[in-house]
C-alpha positions as CSV (number, residue, x, y, z in Angstrom):
1,M,22.4,-0.5,-1.8
2,I,19.6,1.1,-3.7
3,T,21.1,2.8,-6.8
4,V,19.7,5.9,-8.5
5,R,18.5,3.6,-11.3
6,L,16.7,1.4,-8.9
7,M,15.0,4.2,-7.2
8,Q,13.8,5.5,-10.6
9,Y,12.5,2.0,-11.3
10,L,10.4,2.2,-8.1
11,R,9.1,5.7,-8.9
12,D,7.9,4.4,-12.3
13,S,4.9,2.9,-10.6
14,L,3.7,6.3,-9.4
15,Q,4.6,8.0,-12.7
16,R,2.8,5.4,-14.8
17,R,-0.2,5.8,-12.7
18,L,-0.2,9.5,-13.1
19,T,0.2,9.0,-16.9
20,A,-2.9,6.8,-16.8
21,L,-4.8,9.5,-15.0
22,I,-3.8,12.2,-17.6
23,S,-4.7,9.9,-20.5
24,L,-8.2,9.6,-18.9
25,G,-8.4,13.3,-18.2
26,L,-9.2,12.6,-14.6
27,A,-6.3,14.2,-12.7
28,G,-5.8,17.7,-11.6
29,L,-2.1,17.8,-11.7
30,L,-1.5,21.5,-11.0
31,W,-0.8,22.2,-7.4
32,A,-0.4,25.6,-5.7
33,A,2.5,25.9,-3.3
34,P,1.3,26.6,0.3
35,E,1.5,30.2,1.2
36,Q,3.8,29.5,4.1
37,A,6.1,26.5,4.5
38,Q,5.5,24.4,7.6
39,S,8.3,22.4,9.2
40,Y,7.5,18.9,10.1
41,P,9.9,16.1,11.2
42,Q,10.9,13.9,8.4
43,A,10.4,10.3,8.9
44,M,13.0,9.1,6.4
45,P,13.4,10.1,2.8
46,E,11.7,7.8,0.2
47,E,8.9,6.2,2.4
48,K,7.7,2.9,1.0
49,S,5.2,1.0,3.0
50,L,3.0,1.3,6.2
51,F,1.3,-1.7,7.5
52,F,-0.7,-2.2,10.8
53,L,-1.8,-5.8,11.9
54,D,-4.0,-4.4,14.7
55,S,-4.2,-1.4,17.1
56,L,-0.7,-2.3,18.6
57,H,1.5,-4.0,16.0
58,G,2.7,-2.0,13.0
59,W,5.6,-1.9,10.6
60,L,7.0,1.0,8.4
61,L,9.4,0.6,5.6
62,A,11.6,3.6,4.8
63,G,15.0,4.3,3.4
64,R,17.5,7.0,2.7
65,R,18.1,8.0,-0.9
66,G,21.0,5.9,-2.1
67,G,20.8,3.5,0.9
68,A,19.2,0.3,1.9
69,A,15.8,0.3,3.5
70,S,15.1,0.4,7.2
71,L,12.3,-1.4,8.9
72,F,10.5,0.2,11.8
73,R,8.2,-1.7,14.0
74,T,6.0,-0.8,16.9
75,S,4.2,-3.0,19.5
76,D,2.5,-0.2,21.5
77,G,0.3,1.3,18.9
78,G,3.0,3.7,17.5
79,D,4.0,5.5,20.7
80,N,7.4,4.1,20.1
81,W,9.1,2.8,17.0
82,M,12.2,0.5,16.9
83,Q,14.5,0.4,13.9
84,I,15.7,-2.9,12.3
85,D,18.3,-2.5,9.6
86,T,17.5,-5.1,7.1
87,R,20.3,-4.2,4.8
88,A,17.9,-4.9,1.9
89,D,15.9,-3.1,-0.7
90,L,12.5,-4.0,0.9
91,Y,9.6,-2.0,-0.6
92,K,6.4,-3.6,0.8
93,V,5.6,-5.7,3.8
94,F,2.6,-7.8,5.1
95,F,2.1,-9.5,8.4
96,L,-0.2,-12.3,9.2
97,D,0.4,-12.1,12.9
98,A,3.0,-10.5,15.1
99,Q,5.7,-12.9,14.0
100,R,4.9,-14.3,10.5
101,G,5.3,-11.8,7.7
102,W,6.5,-11.3,4.1
103,A,8.3,-8.5,2.3
104,L,9.0,-7.8,-1.4
105,T,12.4,-6.8,-2.7
106,V,13.7,-5.5,-6.0
107,D,17.3,-6.0,-7.0
108,Q,19.3,-5.2,-10.1
109,P,21.3,-8.4,-11.1
110,Q,22.4,-6.8,-14.4
111,E,22.5,-3.3,-16.0
112,D,18.9,-2.3,-17.0
113,S,17.3,-5.4,-15.4
114,F,15.3,-5.8,-12.3
115,R,14.0,-8.8,-10.3
116,T,11.2,-9.0,-7.7
117,S,11.6,-11.5,-4.9
118,L,9.7,-12.5,-1.9
119,Y,11.2,-12.9,1.6
120,G,9.6,-14.2,4.8
121,T,10.2,-13.7,8.5
122,W,9.2,-15.8,11.5
123,D,10.3,-13.5,14.2
124,G,8.4,-10.2,13.6
125,G,10.8,-8.8,11.0
126,Y,14.3,-9.2,12.7
127,T,15.5,-11.8,10.2
128,W,14.4,-12.5,6.7
129,S,14.9,-15.6,4.4
130,R,14.4,-15.6,0.6
131,Q,11.2,-17.5,-0.4
132,S,10.9,-17.3,-4.2
133,T,11.3,-15.0,-7.2
134,I,8.0,-13.5,-8.4
135,I,9.2,-11.5,-11.4
136,P,12.4,-12.8,-13.0
137,S,15.1,-10.5,-14.2
138,Q,13.8,-8.6,-17.2
139,T,16.0,-6.3,-19.2
140,G,14.5,-2.9,-19.9
141,Q,11.1,-3.7,-18.3
142,A,9.6,-2.1,-15.2
143,D,7.2,-4.8,-14.2
144,M,6.4,-4.6,-10.5
145,I,4.1,-5.8,-7.8
146,T,2.0,-3.0,-6.4
147,D,0.2,-4.9,-3.6
148,F,0.0,-8.3,-2.0
149,L,-1.6,-10.1,0.9
150,F,-1.8,-13.5,2.6
151,V,-5.1,-14.9,3.8
152,D,-3.4,-17.6,5.9
153,D,0.2,-18.9,6.4
154,K,0.0,-20.8,3.0
155,H,-2.2,-18.7,0.5
156,G,-1.1,-15.4,-0.8
157,W,-1.9,-13.2,-3.7
158,F,0.1,-10.6,-5.6
159,V,-1.0,-7.9,-8.1
160,G,0.8,-5.4,-10.1
161,Q,1.5,-3.7,-13.5
162,G,3.7,-4.7,-16.3
163,S,4.7,-3.8,-19.8
164,Q,1.9,-6.0,-21.2
165,G,-0.8,-5.1,-18.7
166,G,-1.7,-6.2,-15.2
167,L,0.1,-8.9,-13.2
168,A,-1.5,-11.5,-10.8
169,F,0.3,-14.3,-9.0
170,Q,-0.7,-16.8,-6.4
171,T,1.2,-18.9,-3.8
172,I,-0.3,-22.0,-2.0
173,D,2.8,-22.9,0.0
174,G,3.6,-19.8,2.0
175,G,5.6,-18.2,-0.7
176,Q,8.0,-21.1,-1.5
177,S,6.7,-21.0,-5.1
178,V,4.4,-18.7,-7.1
179,R,2.4,-19.1,-10.3
180,E,0.8,-16.6,-12.5
181,V,-3.0,-16.3,-12.4
182,N,-3.7,-16.3,-16.2
183,A,-7.4,-15.4,-15.8
184,V,-6.4,-12.1,-14.2
185,S,-3.0,-11.3,-15.6
186,R,-2.4,-9.2,-18.8
187,M,-5.6,-7.3,-18.4
188,Q,-5.5,-3.7,-17.1
189,D,-2.9,-2.5,-14.5
190,L,-3.8,-3.7,-11.0
191,Y,-3.1,-1.6,-8.0
192,H,-4.6,-3.2,-4.8
193,I,-6.0,-6.4,-3.4
194,S,-8.4,-6.8,-0.5
195,A,-9.8,-9.9,1.2
196,Q,-12.6,-10.8,3.6
197,G,-11.6,-14.0,5.1
198,R,-10.1,-16.6,2.8
199,N,-12.9,-17.1,0.4
200,K,-13.7,-13.5,-0.7
201,L,-11.2,-11.5,-2.7
202,W,-11.3,-8.2,-4.6
203,I,-8.8,-6.7,-7.0
204,F,-8.8,-3.0,-7.9
205,G,-7.0,-1.4,-10.8
206,K,-7.4,0.7,-14.0
207,D,-11.0,0.3,-15.2
208,T,-11.1,-2.9,-13.0
209,I,-12.8,-4.4,-10.0
210,L,-12.5,-8.2,-10.0
211,A,-14.1,-10.4,-7.3
212,S,-13.7,-14.0,-6.3
213,F,-16.0,-15.9,-3.9
214,D,-14.3,-19.3,-4.1
215,E,-10.7,-18.6,-2.9
216,G,-9.6,-17.3,-6.2
217,R,-10.6,-20.2,-8.4
218,T,-12.9,-18.0,-10.5
219,W,-12.9,-14.2,-11.0
220,I,-16.0,-12.1,-11.8
221,P,-15.7,-8.6,-13.3
222,Q,-17.6,-6.1,-11.2
223,F,-16.3,-3.1,-13.1
224,D,-14.5,-2.8,-16.3
225,G,-13.7,-0.4,-19.1
226,D,-17.3,-0.7,-20.5
227,S,-18.9,0.0,-17.1
228,R,-20.5,3.3,-16.3
229,V,-21.2,4.4,-12.7
230,G,-23.2,7.6,-13.0
231,A,-21.2,9.9,-15.2
232,L,-18.0,8.0,-14.3
233,R,-16.5,5.9,-17.1
234,G,-12.9,4.9,-17.5
235,V,-11.3,5.3,-14.1
236,V,-8.2,4.4,-12.1
237,L,-9.3,2.6,-8.9
238,N,-6.3,2.9,-6.5
239,S,-7.6,1.1,-3.4
240,G,-10.8,-0.4,-1.9
241,L,-12.2,-2.7,0.8
242,V,-15.3,-4.8,1.5
243,L,-16.5,-5.6,5.0
244,S,-18.0,-8.8,6.2
245,D,-21.6,-7.5,5.9
246,G,-21.1,-6.7,2.2
247,H,-20.6,-3.0,2.5
248,G,-17.5,-1.8,0.7
249,W,-15.8,1.3,-0.8
250,A,-13.3,2.0,-3.6
251,V,-11.4,5.2,-4.2
252,A,-10.7,6.5,-7.7
253,A,-9.2,9.2,-9.7
254,G,-11.8,11.7,-10.8
255,P,-11.9,11.9,-7.9
256,A,-14.6,9.8,-6.7
257,I,-15.6,7.3,-4.0
258,L,-17.6,4.2,-5.0
259,A,-19.6,2.1,-2.6
260,T,-21.4,-1.3,-2.6
261,A,-23.8,-2.8,-0.1
262,D,-23.9,-6.3,-1.8
263,F,-20.3,-7.5,-1.9
264,G,-19.7,-5.6,-5.1
265,K,-22.5,-6.9,-7.3
266,T,-23.4,-3.2,-7.8
267,W,-21.2,-0.2,-7.3
268,G,-22.4,3.4,-7.2
269,I,-20.8,6.9,-6.7
270,V,-21.3,8.2,-3.1
271,F,-18.9,11.1,-3.2
272,E,-17.1,13.3,-5.8
273,R,-14.7,16.2,-5.7
274,A,-13.9,18.8,-8.4
275,E,-10.1,18.0,-8.6
276,G,-7.3,15.9,-7.5
277,W,-7.5,12.1,-6.9
278,F,-7.8,9.6,-4.2
279,N,-5.1,7.1,-3.2
280,D,-6.3,5.2,-0.2
281,I,-9.3,4.7,2.1
282,S,-9.7,3.2,5.6
283,F,-12.6,2.4,7.9
284,W,-12.4,2.0,11.6
285,D,-15.8,0.4,11.6
286,A,-18.9,0.2,9.3
287,K,-19.8,3.8,10.0
288,H,-16.5,5.8,10.2
289,G,-14.0,6.1,7.5
290,C,-11.7,8.6,5.7
291,A,-9.9,8.9,2.3
292,V,-6.7,10.6,1.2
293,G,-5.0,11.4,-2.1
294,G,-3.4,14.2,-4.1
295,S,-4.3,17.1,-1.8
296,R,-4.4,18.2,1.9
297,L,-8.1,17.3,2.0
298,L,-9.2,14.6,4.4
299,D,-12.6,13.3,3.3
300,C,-14.6,11.5,6.0
301,T,-17.9,9.9,6.6
302,L,-19.6,9.2,9.9
303,D,-22.6,7.4,8.5
304,G,-21.2,4.5,6.4
305,G,-20.5,6.6,3.4
306,K,-24.0,8.2,2.9
307,T,-22.5,11.7,3.4
308,W,-18.9,12.9,3.2
309,T,-17.2,16.0,4.6
310,S,-14.0,17.5,3.2
311,R,-11.6,19.2,5.6
312,S,-8.2,20.7,4.6
313,V,-6.5,19.4,7.8
314,L,-3.6,17.2,6.5
315,P,-0.2,18.6,7.2
316,S,1.4,20.5,4.3
317,K,4.7,19.5,3.1
318,E,7.7,21.7,2.6
319,L,7.4,24.6,0.2
320,H,7.5,23.6,-3.6
321,Q,6.6,20.0,-2.9
322,H,3.3,18.4,-3.8
323,D,0.8,17.3,-1.1
324,I,0.4,13.6,-2.0
325,Y,-0.8,11.2,0.6
326,T,-0.4,7.5,-0.3
327,R,-1.7,5.7,2.8
328,I,-4.2,6.1,5.6
329,I,-4.9,3.6,8.4
330,F,-7.2,3.8,11.4
331,T,-5.9,1.7,14.3
332,S,-8.7,2.8,16.7
333,A,-11.7,5.2,16.7
334,T,-9.4,8.1,17.3
335,R,-5.9,7.1,16.3
336,C,-5.2,7.4,12.6
337,W,-2.0,7.4,10.5
338,V,-1.2,8.9,7.1
339,L,1.9,8.4,5.0
340,S,3.0,11.0,2.4
341,E,4.7,10.5,-0.9
342,G,7.8,12.4,0.2
343,G,8.7,10.5,3.2
344,F,6.6,11.8,6.1
345,L,4.6,9.9,8.7
346,F,1.9,11.6,10.6
347,R,-0.4,10.5,13.5
348,S,-3.7,11.8,14.7
349,D,-5.2,11.1,18.1
350,D,-8.5,12.8,17.5
351,G,-9.8,11.1,14.4
352,G,-8.1,13.4,11.9
353,S,-8.5,17.0,13.1
354,K,-5.0,17.5,14.4
355,W,-1.8,15.8,13.2
356,I,1.6,15.2,14.8
357,G,4.7,14.5,12.7
358,V,6.5,11.3,13.7
359,D,10.3,11.9,13.8
360,L,11.7,8.4,13.5
361,Q,15.3,9.5,13.3
362,Q,15.0,11.2,16.7
363,Q,13.3,8.2,18.3
364,T,15.7,5.6,16.9
365,A,18.7,7.8,18.1
366,H,17.6,6.9,21.6
367,Q,15.8,3.7,21.1
368,K,17.5,1.7,18.3
369,E,17.6,-1.9,19.2
370,D,20.9,-3.8,19.6
371,L,20.3,-6.6,17.2
372,H,23.7,-8.3,17.8
373,G,24.0,-9.2,14.1
374,Q,20.3,-9.7,13.4
375,G,18.3,-7.7,11.0
376,K,19.8,-9.4,8.0
377,L,18.5,-11.3,5.0
378,G,19.2,-14.9,4.5
379,T,19.1,-17.1,1.5
380,K,17.2,-20.2,2.9
381,P,14.9,-20.6,5.8
382,D,16.4,-22.3,8.9
383,P,14.1,-25.2,9.8
384,L,15.4,-25.1,13.3
385,T,14.2,-21.6,14.0
386,N,11.5,-20.7,11.5
387,G,8.2,-20.6,13.3
388,S,9.6,-20.9,16.8
389,S,11.2,-17.4,17.3
């Protein structure tokens, strides 16, 4: 079960990022409470991770305070969500296809020590087997993986933040073992990794954009602490992506949106706001995209990022709580998902103008799957079932 101490450990990531923003003088951390509280269905307290493979298949990790995480999955584009009780402290997932996926866990083997492990699934998330330990048990340290991905069933990348700087790890055997990437680790804190195929990779972090064009063998700094983009210097880059044609975007504290048209060789500011910060950005195609962050503003472009429009359309959370949106995903030209820091999942079917709160508790009360003992973690992969479920 997730202890209070363990939940505080997971919250450290957000707190440390906010501290970094304050130190750079870039975050507007004073929010005004909404004039009137709005009531929305709560997905589950303590949301953790939202991932969509395509327009149909998605997974949401959420958990009750003081309890183990629940994994929700959809195979119809989010019209219906099914709950899988993993009985584990999963906090981030990634799927390569509808069956093969990975998840990170944090456990507490001893008082004041935490360990990050990687688990794998071959049946869409119903059963999980431990693959390897990424961060061994460390007393009094809050090192953690903030993002990860796999480019195929063998090669995966993990980035994070630690007591001595950024963290970067790689696996070449599907997660059975991991090794630290010394050329990247121990630099600035790292928050997000993006890939375009297997060859091209980008890592975003504090004062950092790193790129590799040779499957991660070498890394090129595209932005660092000495870089200046317009008037922007010294910045926390929370997320980013680059498309196959070389156009890409990164969202930052400031808040600002950076863009490139040449695979990151040059980055420039294409949009700035007066306050707040950005957490995530998503594009449905090369023209249409939106960004979210520490406010109710949804900032969108219809022309590939040349112009941006800010609309105060995101749902307000309950009175006296901050409006912080951590994730945005477009699964079609009209259907979009946002995840809030406090445990709320919302869906839009008109490209972001109107939002519907997704009440997972109500759905699963009627649709919870009878797993007949499934939905558990194992300790070793079963060679008779892995890959054939």
